[in-house]
C-alpha positions as CSV (number, residue, x, y, z in Angstrom):
1,M,31.5,16.5,66.4
2,S,35.1,17.1,66.8
3,S,37.3,19.5,64.7
4,I,38.9,16.6,63.0
5,E,35.6,15.0,61.8
6,E,34.7,18.4,60.5
7,Q,38.1,18.6,58.6
8,I,37.3,15.0,56.9
9,N,33.9,15.9,56.0
10,E,35.0,19.1,54.4
11,A,37.7,17.3,52.6
12,K,35.0,14.7,51.4
13,K,32.8,17.6,50.0
14,L,35.6,19.2,48.3
15,A,36.9,16.0,46.7
16,I,33.4,15.6,45.5
17,Q,33.0,19.0,44.2
18,I,36.6,18.4,42.3
19,T,35.4,15.2,40.7
20,R,32.1,16.5,39.4
21,E,34.2,19.7,37.9
22,S,36.7,17.5,36.3
23,E,33.7,15.1,34.8
24,E,32.1,18.3,33.6
25,D,35.5,19.4,31.8
26,R,35.7,15.8,30.0
27,L,32.2,15.8,28.8
28,M,31.6,17.6,25.5
29,T,27.8,18.5,24.4
30,L,27.0,17.8,20.7
31,S,24.0,18.8,18.7
32,V,23.2,16.5,16.1
33,G,20.6,18.4,13.6
34,P,18.3,19.7,13.1
35,Q,20.4,21.1,10.1
36,H,22.3,17.9,9.8
37,P,21.5,16.2,6.2
38,G,20.6,12.9,7.5
39,S,18.4,14.1,10.7
40,G,16.3,16.2,8.7
41,H,13.6,18.0,10.8
42,F,15.1,16.2,14.0
43,R,17.9,16.9,16.7
44,F,19.4,14.9,19.4
45,V,21.8,16.1,22.0
46,I,24.6,14.1,22.9
47,K,27.4,14.1,25.5
48,V,30.8,12.5,24.8
49,D,33.2,11.6,27.2
50,G,36.2,11.2,24.7
51,D,35.3,8.8,22.0
52,Y,32.1,7.5,23.9
53,I,28.6,8.7,23.9
54,V,27.4,9.0,27.7
55,Y,24.2,10.8,27.2
56,V,21.3,11.0,24.6
57,D,18.4,13.2,24.5
58,P,16.1,13.0,21.3
59,D,14.8,16.4,21.0
60,P,12.0,16.1,17.9
61,G,9.6,19.0,17.3
62,Y,10.7,20.9,14.2
63,V,8.0,20.4,11.8
64,H,4.8,20.9,13.9
65,R,2.3,19.8,11.0
66,G,-0.7,19.2,13.2
67,H,-2.3,16.9,10.7
68,E,-4.1,15.1,13.5
69,K,-5.7,18.3,14.7
70,M,-6.4,19.4,11.1
71,C,-8.6,16.2,10.6
72,E,-11.1,17.7,12.7
73,Y,-12.1,20.4,10.4
74,R,-12.4,18.2,7.1
75,N,-14.4,15.3,5.8
76,H,-13.1,12.0,5.4
77,F,-12.2,12.5,1.7
78,Q,-10.6,16.0,2.3
79,N,-8.4,14.6,5.2
80,I,-6.5,12.2,2.5
81,P,-4.2,14.5,0.7
82,H,-2.5,16.2,4.1
83,L,-2.5,12.8,5.9
84,E,0.2,11.3,3.4
85,R,2.6,14.6,3.9
86,P,4.7,13.3,6.7
87,V,5.9,10.2,4.6
88,I,5.2,11.2,1.0
89,H,7.4,8.6,-0.2
90,D,5.1,6.1,1.4
91,S,2.1,7.9,0.5
92,C,-0.1,4.7,-0.1
93,N,0.6,3.3,3.4
94,I,0.1,6.0,5.3
95,T,-3.6,6.6,4.0
96,Y,-4.4,2.9,3.9
97,S,-4.8,2.6,7.6
98,Y,-6.9,5.7,7.7
99,S,-9.1,4.3,5.0
100,L,-9.7,1.2,6.9
101,A,-10.7,2.7,9.8
102,V,-13.2,5.2,7.9
103,E,-14.6,2.1,6.4
104,D,-15.3,0.3,9.4
105,L,-16.9,3.3,11.0
106,V,-19.2,3.8,7.9
107,G,-19.7,-0.1,7.5
108,I,-18.6,-0.4,3.8
109,T,-16.8,-2.9,2.0
110,V,-14.3,-2.1,-0.6
111,P,-15.0,-3.8,-4.1
112,R,-12.6,-7.0,-4.7
113,R,-10.5,-5.4,-7.6
114,G,-10.3,-2.1,-5.7
115,Q,-8.8,-4.4,-2.6
116,F,-6.3,-6.1,-4.9
117,I,-5.2,-2.6,-6.7
118,R,-5.0,-1.0,-3.1
119,A,-2.8,-3.8,-1.9
120,L,-0.5,-3.6,-5.0
121,A,0.0,0.2,-4.5
122,S,0.9,-0.2,-0.9
123,E,4.0,-2.8,-1.9
124,L,5.1,-0.4,-4.7
125,S,5.1,2.4,-2.2
126,R,6.7,0.2,0.4
127,L,9.5,-0.6,-2.2
128,S,9.9,3.2,-3.0
129,Y,10.2,4.1,0.8
130,T,12.8,1.2,1.5
131,L,15.1,2.2,-1.4
132,Y,14.8,6.0,-0.2
133,W,15.8,5.0,3.2
134,L,18.5,2.8,1.9
135,A,20.1,5.6,-0.2
136,I,20.4,7.8,2.8
137,Y,22.0,4.9,4.7
138,G,24.7,4.8,1.9
139,I,25.4,8.5,2.3
140,F,25.6,8.0,6.1
141,L,28.3,5.6,5.8
142,G,30.1,7.3,3.2
143,H,29.2,4.9,0.4
144,S,28.3,7.2,-2.5
145,T,27.3,4.3,-4.7
146,M,24.7,3.0,-2.4
147,F,23.3,6.5,-2.8
148,M,23.2,6.5,-6.5
149,W,21.8,3.0,-7.3
150,P,18.9,3.1,-4.8
151,A,17.9,6.6,-5.9
152,G,18.2,5.6,-9.7
153,D,16.1,2.5,-9.2
154,R,13.6,4.1,-7.2
155,E,12.7,6.4,-10.1
156,L,11.4,3.2,-11.8
157,L,9.1,2.3,-9.2
158,I,8.2,6.3,-9.0
159,D,7.0,5.9,-13.0
160,L,5.1,2.7,-12.1
161,L,3.1,4.8,-9.3
162,E,2.6,7.7,-11.7
163,R,1.1,5.4,-14.2
164,L,-0.9,3.9,-11.5
165,T,-2.3,6.9,-9.5
166,G,-1.7,9.8,-12.0
167,A,0.7,11.5,-9.5
168,R,4.7,11.2,-9.1
169,I,5.1,11.5,-5.5
170,T,2.0,12.4,-3.4
171,N,-0.3,9.8,-4.8
172,A,-3.7,10.6,-2.7
173,F,-4.8,7.4,-4.1
174,N,-6.2,5.1,-1.3
175,I,-9.3,6.6,-0.3
176,P,-12.2,5.5,2.0
177,G,-14.2,2.9,-0.2
178,G,-11.2,2.0,-2.3
179,V,-8.7,3.6,-4.9
180,R,-9.2,6.7,-6.9
181,C,-9.2,4.8,-10.4
182,D,-8.4,1.7,-12.1
183,I,-5.3,0.6,-13.5
184,P,-4.2,1.8,-17.1
185,N,-3.6,-0.6,-20.1
186,N,-0.7,-2.6,-20.1
187,F,0.0,-1.9,-16.6
188,K,0.5,-5.4,-15.3
189,E,2.9,-6.2,-18.0
190,K,5.0,-3.0,-17.0
191,C,4.7,-3.7,-13.7
192,L,6.1,-7.4,-13.9
193,A,8.9,-6.2,-16.0
194,Q,10.2,-3.6,-13.6
195,V,9.8,-6.4,-10.5
196,N,11.9,-8.8,-12.3
197,Y,14.7,-6.0,-13.0
198,F,14.5,-4.6,-9.5
199,E,15.1,-8.4,-8.1
200,K,18.2,-8.7,-10.1
201,R,19.6,-5.3,-8.6
202,L,18.8,-6.5,-4.9
203,K,21.6,-9.1,-5.6
204,E,23.7,-6.4,-7.0
205,Y,23.2,-4.4,-3.7
206,E,24.1,-7.4,-1.7
207,D,27.6,-7.6,-3.6
208,I,28.5,-4.0,-3.2
209,F,27.0,-2.9,0.1
210,Y,26.1,-5.5,2.4
211,N,29.0,-7.8,1.6
212,N,31.3,-4.7,1.8
213,P,33.7,-5.4,4.7
214,L,33.8,-2.2,5.9
215,F,30.0,-1.9,5.9
216,R,30.1,-5.1,8.2
217,Q,32.8,-4.0,10.2
218,R,30.9,-0.9,11.2
219,T,27.5,-2.7,11.7
220,E,28.1,-6.5,12.9
221,G,27.9,-6.6,16.6
222,V,27.2,-2.9,16.7
223,G,24.1,-1.4,18.5
224,I,22.8,-4.8,20.1
225,L,19.2,-4.7,20.9
226,T,18.2,-7.9,22.3
227,K,14.7,-9.7,21.6
228,E,13.5,-8.9,25.2
229,D,14.6,-5.0,25.0
230,A,13.1,-5.0,21.5
231,I,9.6,-6.0,22.8
232,K,9.9,-3.9,26.1
233,L,10.6,-0.7,24.1
234,G,7.7,-1.4,21.7
235,V,9.8,-1.1,18.6
236,T,8.1,-2.2,15.3
237,G,8.6,-3.2,11.5
238,S,12.3,-3.9,10.5
239,V,13.9,-2.9,13.9
240,L,11.8,-5.6,15.8
241,R,12.2,-8.1,13.2
242,A,15.8,-7.9,13.3
243,S,15.8,-8.7,17.0
244,G,14.3,-12.0,16.3
245,V,10.4,-11.3,16.6
246,P,8.8,-12.4,13.4
247,F,5.8,-9.9,13.5
248,D,4.1,-8.4,10.4
249,V,0.8,-6.9,10.6
250,R,-0.1,-8.2,7.2
251,K,0.2,-11.6,8.5
252,V,-1.1,-11.4,12.2
253,E,-3.8,-9.1,11.4
254,P,-4.6,-9.4,7.5
255,Y,-6.5,-6.6,5.8
256,D,-8.3,-6.5,2.3
257,V,-6.7,-9.7,0.5
258,Y,-3.3,-10.2,2.3
259,D,-5.1,-13.4,3.8
260,E,-5.0,-15.0,0.4
261,I,-1.3,-13.8,-0.5
262,D,1.2,-16.3,0.4
263,F,4.8,-14.6,1.8
264,Q,7.0,-15.1,4.6
265,V,7.9,-12.9,7.5
266,Q,11.5,-12.1,7.3
267,Y,13.8,-11.8,10.6
268,M,17.1,-12.1,11.7
269,K,18.2,-13.1,15.3
270,T,21.5,-11.2,15.4
271,C,20.0,-8.2,16.9
272,D,22.7,-5.7,15.5
273,S,22.7,-2.8,13.1
274,F,23.7,-5.2,10.4
275,A,20.2,-7.1,10.9
276,R,18.3,-3.9,11.2
277,A,19.7,-2.9,7.6
278,Y,19.5,-6.2,5.9
279,V,16.0,-6.9,7.0
280,P,14.8,-4.4,4.4
281,I,16.4,-6.1,2.0
282,L,14.7,-9.3,2.6
283,D,11.4,-7.5,2.9
284,M,11.7,-5.9,-0.5
285,R,12.0,-9.5,-2.2
286,E,8.7,-10.6,-0.2
287,S,7.1,-7.4,-1.6
288,C,8.2,-8.3,-5.2
289,H,7.0,-11.8,-4.3
290,I,3.5,-10.3,-3.2
291,I,3.2,-8.1,-6.2
292,R,3.4,-10.9,-8.6
293,Q,0.8,-12.9,-6.8
294,L,-1.5,-9.6,-6.7
295,V,-1.2,-9.1,-10.5
296,D,-2.0,-12.8,-11.0
297,K,-4.8,-13.1,-8.9
298,M,-6.4,-9.6,-9.5
299,P,-10.1,-9.8,-11.0
300,E,-9.9,-8.6,-14.8
301,S,-13.0,-6.4,-14.2
302,G,-15.3,-4.9,-11.5
303,D,-15.4,-1.8,-9.6
304,V,-12.4,-0.4,-7.9
305,R,-14.3,1.8,-5.2
306,E,-17.6,1.9,-3.5
307,K,-19.4,4.8,-4.8
308,L,-20.0,7.3,-1.6
309,Q,-21.2,10.8,-1.0
310,F,-18.7,13.4,-0.5
311,N,-19.9,14.3,2.9
312,I,-20.4,10.6,4.0
313,K,-21.6,10.2,7.7
314,S,-21.1,7.4,10.2
315,S,-22.6,6.4,13.2
316,P,-21.2,7.7,16.6
317,G,-18.4,5.4,17.6
318,E,-14.5,4.5,17.3
319,T,-12.1,2.3,15.6
320,Y,-8.6,1.4,15.3
321,K,-7.1,0.2,12.3
322,R,-3.3,-0.8,11.3
323,V,-0.9,-1.6,8.3
324,E,2.4,-2.8,8.2
325,S,4.0,0.4,6.4
326,G,7.7,0.8,5.4
327,R,8.4,1.3,9.0
328,G,6.6,-1.0,10.8
329,A,2.9,-0.9,12.1
330,L,1.2,2.3,11.3
331,G,-2.6,2.7,12.6
332,Y,-5.4,5.3,13.3
333,H,-7.7,5.5,16.0
334,V,-10.5,7.6,14.7
335,V,-13.5,8.8,16.9
336,S,-16.6,9.7,15.0
337,D,-19.7,11.7,16.5
338,G,-21.9,11.0,13.6
339,S,-21.0,14.0,11.5
340,P,-18.9,14.1,8.1
341,K,-16.0,15.0,9.9
342,P,-14.0,13.0,12.5
343,Y,-14.4,14.0,16.1
344,R,-10.8,12.7,16.7
345,V,-8.1,11.3,15.0
346,K,-4.7,10.0,16.4
347,A,-1.9,8.3,14.4
348,S,0.4,5.6,15.9
349,V,3.5,5.6,13.8
350,G,6.4,3.2,13.6
351,S,9.0,6.1,13.5
352,F,8.0,7.5,17.0
353,R,8.0,4.0,18.4
354,N,11.5,3.1,16.9
355,L,12.8,6.7,18.1
356,L,12.7,5.0,21.9
357,A,15.5,2.7,21.3
358,L,17.7,5.6,20.3
359,P,19.1,6.7,23.4
360,Y,19.1,3.1,24.7
361,L,21.4,1.9,21.8
362,L,23.5,5.0,21.6
363,T,24.4,5.4,25.3
364,G,27.8,3.7,25.9
365,S,28.5,3.5,22.1
366,K,31.4,5.1,20.4
367,L,30.7,8.3,18.7
368,G,31.8,6.8,15.3
369,D,29.1,4.1,15.7
370,M,26.3,6.6,15.8
371,P,25.4,7.3,12.2
372,A,25.2,3.2,11.7
373,I,23.0,2.8,14.8
374,Y,20.6,5.8,14.4
375,W,19.8,5.2,10.5
376,S,19.4,1.5,11.3
377,L,16.3,2.3,13.4
378,N,14.3,3.0,10.3
379,Y,13.4,6.2,11.7
380,W,11.7,9.2,9.7
381,P,11.7,12.4,11.6
382,V,9.0,14.1,9.9
383,E,6.4,11.1,10.5
384,A,7.2,11.1,14.3
385,D,6.9,14.9,14.5
386,R,3.3,15.3,13.1
């Protein structure tokens, strides 16, 4: 190789090195969380080039509850209280699928009245969770009224759950075999009155928040997740339905009495952050419709749970059952060795699946769009990091 060629190669290497150094000088690394009030017990590291996000690294792992491993040291009933801790504001759904799995292993059928009450608690819990999520979304986008309104209306639903379950937040109501207790006197009338009031409030939410020009400007056309990409990434719940996929476990795999309930799977086709924010409002309207049918069709009398021994045993085997939670499909894979304690328990939660879309949507987006995109993914950090 001639000296001229060597000089050219050296010049190329130097140019590449200078380019890399200049790129590193331009990029700034930011840590979002875990101290951030929205991210909670969760962090994601981003790199920005000016106003654009060029790199995203989700970094969950700040809770370490280990409740799947804890299940191996407790019997099926003892597992209920700690299983609801990852999403205490949707406790009636996160314990629902576990109870269904245990019932499948043991081979028991929940009494019909108990099935209706369990579904009713599930819908009330879904409403309570979604309002909590919506309140935080309002804070994320600087809309303090949209924090106060959902937070205040959620108290009415918490009052209903307290009357129904005897506990205000951590209900521990759904158990293998049914529910812990029957509904109190005059609960149906109180429930319908609250639902009627809440439906009127949903219209006011649309007027003040969803039709707000600033909210639309920050969410419409932002964070596009196409139908094909949503399916490939495996997202679920409102995130999947906002991308044009009408999938709801209550409809495609009905459990308990949901096959007797008339409701529509709400979805949108715009695939943006606005759709992911708006589908939960449509879901809450459907939940109100479902609650009315459950109250109307519920048997007036009968047992609410199968009377089981405290240390119930099942035949060796395994099963997987899932429900539609506030964040999407939520399932439990339970393995039994024939003892009163499960041999293995594994949870599949919507939050962890929706997290996969975070780096995909944020990379290439503007830094100012980060809050609108992130919270539209209906991600609850504590549920994913369990």
